[in-house]
Structures are given as C-alpha cells and as structure tokens.
C-alpha positions as CSV (number, residue, x, y, z in Angstrom):
1,M,0.0,0.0,-0.2
2,P,1.2,3.6,-0.1
3,A,2.1,5.7,2.6
4,T,-0.3,7.8,3.4
5,T,0.6,11.7,2.1
6,H,-1.6,13.9,4.7
7,S,-3.3,13.8,8.3
8,A,-6.4,15.0,9.1
9,V,-6.8,18.4,10.8
10,L,-9.3,18.5,14.0
11,T,-11.0,22.3,15.3
12,L,-13.5,22.8,17.6
13,P,-15.6,25.3,15.4
14,S,-17.9,26.0,18.2
15,D,-18.9,24.4,21.6
16,T,-21.0,22.1,20.2
17,E,-19.2,20.8,16.6
18,I,-16.1,19.1,15.6
19,L,-14.8,19.4,12.3
20,M,-11.8,17.1,11.0
21,V,-10.2,18.4,7.5
22,R,-8.5,15.4,5.6
23,E,-6.6,15.7,1.9
24,F,-6.7,12.8,0.1
25,D,-4.4,12.1,-3.3
26,A,-7.2,10.8,-5.2
27,P,-10.2,11.8,-7.0
28,K,-13.8,12.7,-4.6
29,H,-15.4,10.3,-7.1
30,L,-12.9,7.8,-5.7
31,V,-12.9,8.6,-2.1
32,W,-16.7,9.0,-2.1
33,R,-16.6,5.1,-3.2
34,A,-14.4,3.9,-0.5
35,Y,-16.4,6.3,2.1
36,T,-20.0,4.7,1.2
37,T,-18.9,1.2,-0.3
38,P,-19.9,-1.5,2.1
39,E,-16.8,-3.9,1.4
40,L,-14.6,-0.8,1.3
41,I,-15.7,0.5,4.5
42,Q,-15.0,-2.8,6.7
43,R,-11.5,-2.2,5.2
44,W,-10.9,1.4,6.2
45,W,-13.6,2.5,9.0
46,G,-12.1,0.8,12.2
47,G,-8.2,2.3,11.5
48,R,-5.9,-0.4,12.6
49,R,-7.3,-0.8,16.0
50,G,-9.4,-4.1,14.5
51,N,-12.1,-6.0,12.6
52,V,-15.0,-4.1,11.2
53,T,-17.0,-6.8,11.3
54,T,-20.8,-5.2,10.2
55,A,-20.7,-2.3,7.4
56,E,-24.7,-2.3,6.6
57,V,-25.5,0.6,4.2
58,D,-28.8,2.2,2.5
59,L,-27.5,4.7,0.8
60,R,-30.7,7.0,0.0
61,V,-32.2,9.5,1.9
62,G,-34.3,8.4,4.9
63,G,-32.2,4.9,4.4
64,A,-29.9,3.3,7.8
65,W,-26.3,2.8,8.1
66,R,-24.8,0.9,10.9
67,Y,-21.0,0.3,11.6
68,V,-19.9,-2.7,14.2
69,L,-16.0,-2.5,15.4
70,V,-14.7,-5.5,17.4
71,A,-11.4,-3.7,18.5
72,E,-8.3,-5.7,20.1
73,G,-9.2,-7.2,23.2
74,G,-12.8,-8.4,22.2
75,F,-13.8,-4.6,22.9
76,E,-17.2,-3.7,20.5
77,V,-17.5,-0.3,19.0
78,A,-21.2,0.2,17.2
79,F,-22.7,3.4,15.5
80,H,-26.1,3.7,13.5
81,G,-27.7,6.0,11.9
82,E,-30.1,7.2,9.2
83,F,-29.1,9.3,6.0
84,L,-30.9,12.6,5.8
85,E,-29.3,14.2,2.4
86,I,-27.3,12.8,-0.4
87,A,-25.6,14.7,-2.9
88,P,-23.4,12.0,-4.9
89,Y,-19.5,12.7,-4.4
90,D,-20.2,15.7,-3.0
91,K,-22.1,15.7,0.3
92,L,-23.4,13.5,2.4
93,V,-25.2,14.4,5.9
94,N,-26.3,11.5,8.2
95,T,-27.8,10.8,12.2
96,E,-25.1,9.2,14.1
97,I,-26.1,6.8,17.5
98,Y,-23.3,5.7,19.5
99,E,-24.5,2.6,20.8
100,G,-22.7,2.5,23.6
101,A,-24.6,5.8,25.3
102,P,-27.8,6.5,23.2
103,E,-28.6,8.8,26.0
104,A,-26.0,10.6,24.6
105,G,-28.5,11.4,21.1
106,A,-28.1,12.1,17.8
107,A,-25.2,13.5,16.4
108,I,-25.5,14.8,13.0
109,V,-22.8,14.3,10.6
110,T,-22.5,16.7,7.5
111,V,-19.3,15.4,5.0
112,T,-18.3,17.1,1.6
113,F,-15.7,16.1,-0.9
114,E,-14.3,18.7,-2.9
115,E,-11.9,18.1,-6.2
116,H,-8.7,20.4,-7.5
117,D,-6.5,19.0,-9.4
118,G,-7.4,15.4,-8.7
119,R,-7.2,15.9,-5.0
120,T,-10.1,15.2,-2.7
121,T,-10.4,17.7,0.7
122,M,-13.0,16.4,2.7
123,H,-14.1,18.0,5.4
124,S,-16.4,16.3,8.6
125,L,-18.3,18.3,10.6
126,T,-20.0,16.6,13.6
127,K,-23.0,18.7,15.2
128,V,-24.0,17.5,19.2
129,D,-26.2,18.6,21.7
130,T,-24.3,20.0,24.2
131,K,-20.4,20.8,24.9
132,E,-20.4,17.7,27.4
133,I,-21.3,15.5,24.7
134,R,-18.8,17.1,22.2
135,D,-16.2,16.8,25.0
136,T,-16.8,13.5,25.4
137,I,-16.6,12.6,22.1
138,I,-13.4,14.3,22.3
139,A,-11.7,12.3,25.4
140,T,-12.8,9.1,23.5
141,G,-9.4,9.1,21.3
142,M,-11.5,9.4,18.5
143,E,-9.1,11.7,16.7
144,G,-6.5,9.0,16.8
145,G,-9.1,6.6,15.4
146,A,-10.2,8.8,12.4
147,Q,-7.2,9.6,11.4
148,E,-6.3,6.2,11.3
149,G,-9.2,5.0,8.9
150,F,-8.5,8.4,7.0
151,D,-5.1,6.6,6.2
152,V,-6.5,3.4,5.0
153,L,-9.5,5.5,3.5
154,E,-6.8,7.2,1.3
155,E,-4.9,3.9,0.5
156,I,-8.1,2.3,-0.7
157,A,-8.9,5.2,-3.2
158,I,-5.6,5.4,-4.4
159,E,-5.8,1.7,-5.0
160,L,-9.5,1.9,-6.9
161,T,-7.3,4.7,-9.2
162,H,-5.3,1.9,-10.3
163,R,-8.2,-0.7,-11.4
164,P,-10.9,-0.7,-13.3
165,A,-14.8,0.6,-11.9
C-alpha cells in the first residue's frame, strides 16, 4: 500500500461541533466510493484498531447505516444512523448514534468532498447537543481512530485509481 501523504486537522468551531478536514491524493468519486461502499468501509472504518464485522449501508435519504468494530481485546464499538441528505460525490448528511451511549442522542454528521487537480478535500463536521457531549467524544480518543481510518481510506482510494470501476 502507498504511504499516506496527509493528516486530518481537527478543530472545534463551536461548543457543539467537531470539524475534521483531510486531503486525499485521489479524485472525489473514488474517495466517495471508498467512503460509502460497505466492503470498502469494512477495510477503513476501524483504522488499524480491530476488525469491522458489520458495515450495512442503505445509501438513500431515509436509509439506515450501521457499523460495528471489534477492537483489539474483543471490545465492541457500534454506531448507527439514518441518511438525511445525499448529493453523490459532493455531500452526505446523516445522524450518528453511539450504541454504547444512546442517551447522548444523535449527532448530525455532514461530510463534503471537493476536488481540485485530482485531489480531494473532505470536511467532516459533527454537531452534537451539548459541549459536554462534544468533549466526551474528543476524550474517547476519536481523533486518533479517525486519523487511522482516514489514512486507510486514502490507501483504498489510491488503490481504486489503479483498477477499473
């Protein structure tokens, strides 16, 4: 696999938001494909922290999704949600509920993809109800996991540039 070339930058635009921005060395249609295709999600979503055992995606407005990771040591992490808005290759909006703490409510995640000169910039904005929930998410180490996952996502998108659609 090729080495990754960029890291995501995490910022906190407000008390209830987490923004991660990452550039990929691949066109946006391939980043989108890797981001939304269940078989490919299983390869990148867990980063290098375990095995994604479930990646269910009904990619339509109102459709559901669910991802399950069995981390090293057998700890299971599961998230699910519903797609609220889909603009293929450009934008994806969905709810996200951590099954280990459903009382935290649903986050709204807006992911956009912009391409310039064959490179894609992805903005992933997570909005939650309170600063406490936002801070709890940050405290879980989600940034490290997301960084790993995005590194593998880039590897997959680059790999897809070398094979037929």
